[in-house]
C-alpha positions in Angstrom: 63.4 2.4 -14.3 64.3 6.0 -13.2 60.7 6.8 -12.4 60.4 3.6 -10.3 63.6 4.5 -8.5 62.2 8.0 -7.9 59.1 6.6 -6.3 61.1 4.3 -4.2 63.2 7.2 -3.0 60.2 9.2 -2.0 58.8 6.2 0.0 62.2 5.7 1.7 61.9 8.2 4.6 58.9 6.5 6.2 60.9 3.3 6.4 63.8 5.1 8.0 61.5 6.7 10.5 60.1 3.3 11.4 63.7 1.9 11.9 64.6 4.8 14.2 61.4 4.4 16.3 62.1 0.7 16.6 65.6 1.4 17.8 64.5 3.9 20.4 61.9 1.5 21.8 64.0 -1.7 21.9 67.6 -0.6 22.4 67.5 0.8 25.9 69.7 -1.2 28.2 71.1 -0.8 31.8 74.5 0.7 31.7 75.5 -1.4 34.7 75.2 -4.5 32.5 77.9 -3.2 30.1 81.4 -4.3 31.1 83.7 -3.4 28.3 84.0 -0.6 25.7 81.1 -2.1 23.7 81.7 -0.2 20.4 78.5 -1.7 19.0 76.6 0.0 21.7 77.6 3.5 21.0 74.5 5.8 20.6 72.3 3.2 22.1 69.8 4.4 24.7 70.9 3.4 28.2 69.8 4.0 31.8 71.7 4.0 35.0 71.2 4.6 38.7 73.7 5.9 41.3 74.9 8.9 43.2 76.5 11.9 41.5 79.9 13.0 42.9 79.3 16.7 42.2 82.6 17.8 43.9 84.4 16.0 41.1 82.7 17.7 38.1 84.7 17.9 34.9 84.3 20.9 32.6 84.7 20.6 28.8 84.7 23.8 26.9 81.6 24.2 24.8 79.4 26.7 22.9 75.6 26.4 22.9 73.5 26.3 19.8 72.8 30.0 20.4 76.6 30.8 20.4 76.8 31.2 24.2 80.2 30.2 25.7 80.2 27.7 28.5 80.9 24.2 29.4 79.6 20.7 29.2 79.5 19.2 32.7 80.8 15.6 33.1 79.9 14.3 36.5 81.0 11.0 37.9 78.1 8.7 38.8 78.9 6.1 41.4 76.8 3.0 40.7 75.6 0.7 43.5 78.5 -1.7 43.1 81.0 1.1 43.3 81.9 1.5 39.6 82.1 5.0 38.2 80.4 6.2 35.0 81.0 9.7 33.8 77.7 11.4 32.8 77.6 14.4 30.5 74.8 16.2 32.2 74.7 18.9 29.6 75.6 22.6 29.0 76.0 25.4 31.4 76.9 29.0 30.5 80.3 30.2 31.7 78.9 32.4 34.5 77.4 29.3 36.2 80.6 27.4 36.5 80.5 27.9 40.3 78.4 25.1 41.9 76.8 27.5 44.3 75.1 29.3 41.5 73.3 26.1 40.4 73.0 24.1 43.6 69.4 23.2 42.8 70.6 21.0 40.0 72.9 19.0 42.1 70.9 16.2 43.8 72.5 14.4 46.8 70.1 11.4 46.7 70.5 8.5 44.3 69.3 9.4 40.8 68.0 7.5 37.7 69.4 8.9 34.5 68.8 8.0 30.8 70.7 9.0 27.8 73.0 7.8 25.0 76.1 5.6 25.5 79.2 7.4 24.1 82.7 6.3 23.5 85.6 8.7 24.0 88.0 9.3 21.1 91.2 7.3 21.0 93.2 10.5 21.2 93.1 14.1 20.3 90.2 14.3 17.8 91.8 17.1 15.7 95.4 18.3 15.5 94.4 21.9 16.1 92.8 21.2 19.4 94.9 22.4 22.4 96.0 20.0 25.1 93.6 19.3 27.9 94.4 21.3 31.1 93.6 19.0 34.0 95.4 21.5 36.3 92.7 24.1 35.4 89.9 21.6 35.0 89.5 22.8 31.5 89.1 20.1 28.9 88.9 20.3 25.1 87.9 16.7 24.5 86.8 13.7 26.6 89.8 11.7 27.9 88.3 9.3 30.5 91.6 7.9 31.9 93.0 11.4 32.3 89.7 12.6 33.9 89.7 9.7 36.2 93.3 10.4 37.3 92.5 14.1 37.8 89.6 13.1 40.1 91.5 10.3 41.8 88.9 7.8 40.8 89.3 4.1 40.0 87.0 1.5 38.5 85.9 4.0 35.9 83.8 2.6 32.9 85.4 3.0 29.5 82.4 4.8 28.2 80.3 7.7 29.3 76.6 8.7 29.0 75.2 11.8 27.4 72.2 12.5 29.5 68.9 13.1 27.7 67.0 16.4 27.7 65.1 15.7 30.9 65.1 19.0 32.8 67.3 19.3 35.9 66.0 21.2 38.9 66.9 24.8 38.6 67.2 24.4 34.8 71.0 23.6 34.6 72.8 21.8 33.2 70.7 21.4 30.0 71.0 17.9 28.8 70.3 16.4 25.4 73.8 17.2 24.0 73.6 14.4 21.4 70.6 14.0 19.2 70.1 11.0 17.0 69.1 11.7 13.4 69.3 9.2 10.6 70.5 10.9 7.4 67.7 11.4 4.9 69.0 11.8 1.4 65.9 10.4 -0.2 64.6 13.7 -1.5 67.9 14.3 -3.4 67.7 10.8 -4.8 64.2 11.3 -5.9 65.0 14.5 -7.7 68.0 12.8 -9.4 66.0 9.8 -10.6 63.0 11.9 -11.8 65.4 14.2 -13.7 67.0 11.2 -15.4 63.5 10.0 -16.3 62.6 13.4 -17.8 65.9 13.5 -19.7 65.4 10.0 -21.1 61.9 11.0 -22.2 63.2 14.0 -24.1 65.9 12.0 -25.8 63.4 9.3 -26.8 61.0 11.9 -28.2 63.7 13.6 -30.2 64.9 10.3 -31.5 61.5 9.4 -32.9 61.2 12.6 -34.8 61.7 12.0 -38.5 62.7 14.8 -40.8 59.9 15.8 -43.2 60.1 15.3 -46.9 62.4 17.6 -48.7 61.4 19.3 -52.0 
């Protein structure tokens, strides 16, 4: 039994990979078709079209994977029917906060974006996070109602979109903030089951040994 379970654990990752590929290929939907909070849709691939309101950018404090201080830029996207969807366009270093320094990455024409649907937290994610500072346009977590109020926006969707890693003109912001990765514990499971099998074999072997005749 342990050996069979070990083999099954080794085979598991390929099945997980297939499931992830199936999700990527079949789960993309138009964000404009999502009306409510849609908790079941979080992390699904979505696409949307609209015009970015660059003058209403929101800055969320962030650090890059390389340890560089900066911001995640959440920009309101006005859909054709007038609804607003905030889009996390990605990371910029602190020295590029001024729009004039990355004007190439701020298209005025309608855009088509793709990414992952995200839901904001119900409140402060951690007790040690400071309060958001709308007065300074410095945010520590995503609070869509407060962000909408700070930008004087209405008809704001209750979700936002993490844009994918498609390069922006000029190189900034850098998207792809959220990466989907299914947990893969199969190697650990395989080691555990094969270890149990080896232990069982040792115990069985010792139990079959009979003491030799005594003189």
